[in-house]
N, C-alpha and C positions, 0 to 999 in steps of 0.2 A: 845436431841436436837442437831442437827448438827451445828458445828461452820461454820460461813460464810468464804468465801475466803478473804484473805488479798487483799486490794485494793491499788494499787500503781499508782499515776499520774507520768508519765514520761514527762518531759518538756524541751524545748529548749528556754531558756530566751535570750532576747537581740537580737542583729543584726546578730549574727553568723548564717550562712546559711548552715552549714554542719550538717546533721542529721543522717548520716549513722550509727554512733555508738549508738545514742539514739534509733534508730529503731531496731538495733540488740539486745540491752538490753531489750527493750520492748517486742520483740518477744520471747526472751529467758525466761523472767519472765512469760509471758503468757503460753508458752509451759510447764513451771514448775508448772502450776496450779494456778497462781495468777491472779486476775482480774486487767487488765492494761488499763489505760486511757492515750492515747498518745495525747498531746495537739497540736502537730505540731510546725512549725518554728515560730520564731519572737514573742514569747509570752512575755508580760510584767510580772513583779512579781505580779501585781494586778490581771491579768488574771489567772495566775497559782494558786494563793491562792483562787480566786473565784471558780475555777474548783475543787480544792481539797476539799473545804468546801461543795460545791454543790454535789459532788460525794461521800461524806462521806469517803474520803480517809484515809488510815492508814499511808501512807507515800508519800512523794514527792521525786522523783529522778530527779535531775537537771543535764543536760549535758551542760558544758560551755567550749568552745574552744576559746573564744574571748579575754581572758585576764581580763574580768570584773568580775571574780568569787568572789572576796571579796565583791564588792558592791551587786551583784545579790543574793548571798546566804544570806547576812545580811538583805537585803530588804525582801526576802521571809520569813525569820524567824521573822522579825519585824511585817510584816503583819499578819502572823499566830497568833502571840501574841495579836495583836490588835483585831483580830476576835474571840479571845477566843479559838483558835484551835491549841494551841501550843502542844497538845498531838499528832499532826500529825508529825511523824518523817521526817527529811530531810536528804537525802544522795545525793551523786552525783559523777560526774567524769568529765574527760576532761583533758585539758592541764592546770594543776595546779602545779606550782612550789612547790617543797618539803618544802621550807621555809614558804609557805603560809598555808600548811595543818594543822599545829598545831594551828594557829590562828583561822582557820575556825572551827576546832573541839571545841576549847574553846568557840566560840560563839554559839555552839549548833548543828553543823552539825554532824550527827552520824557516817558517814564514807565517805571516798573519794577514788575513784578508778581512777588510771591514765592509760594512754594508755598501752595496752598489757595485762591488767587484764583479766583473764578468766571469761566468763559469769557464769561459775560454782561458782566462788568465790562470785559474786554478788548475785546469787540465794541463796547460803549458808548464806550470811549475812542477807538477807531478812528473810529467814526461822528462823534463830536463834535470830534475834533482833527486828523484827516487829511483833506486835500482832494485830489481828483484834479486833477492839473495837465494842462492841455491843450497 
């Protein structure tokens, strides 16, 4: 029996209107063989979690440039727990100060990628750390 593709929801939470990086990551993950669902701009944490649950996602990748990363990541993790979907891994990137990265990882974010990260590093992370749940 063939294993299904890893499903990743790539999302832009909040009011930040810059999605170039998220689109580049989504395209790179797709081209690497993952199934990618891109939610578009201005998504609420509730919308992102609803999409992840509905799409039976294995991971959610959040792109945050607005400075609201601590709240947005925490809220997505909280909603996933409330929905009984805390097996969906959360990772992300954007403008995230180094001093906030440790706290985000402590709350449950699997990995964070800052500007300049190679898409190959993100692909490698997903391949090595995200598993398709059946």
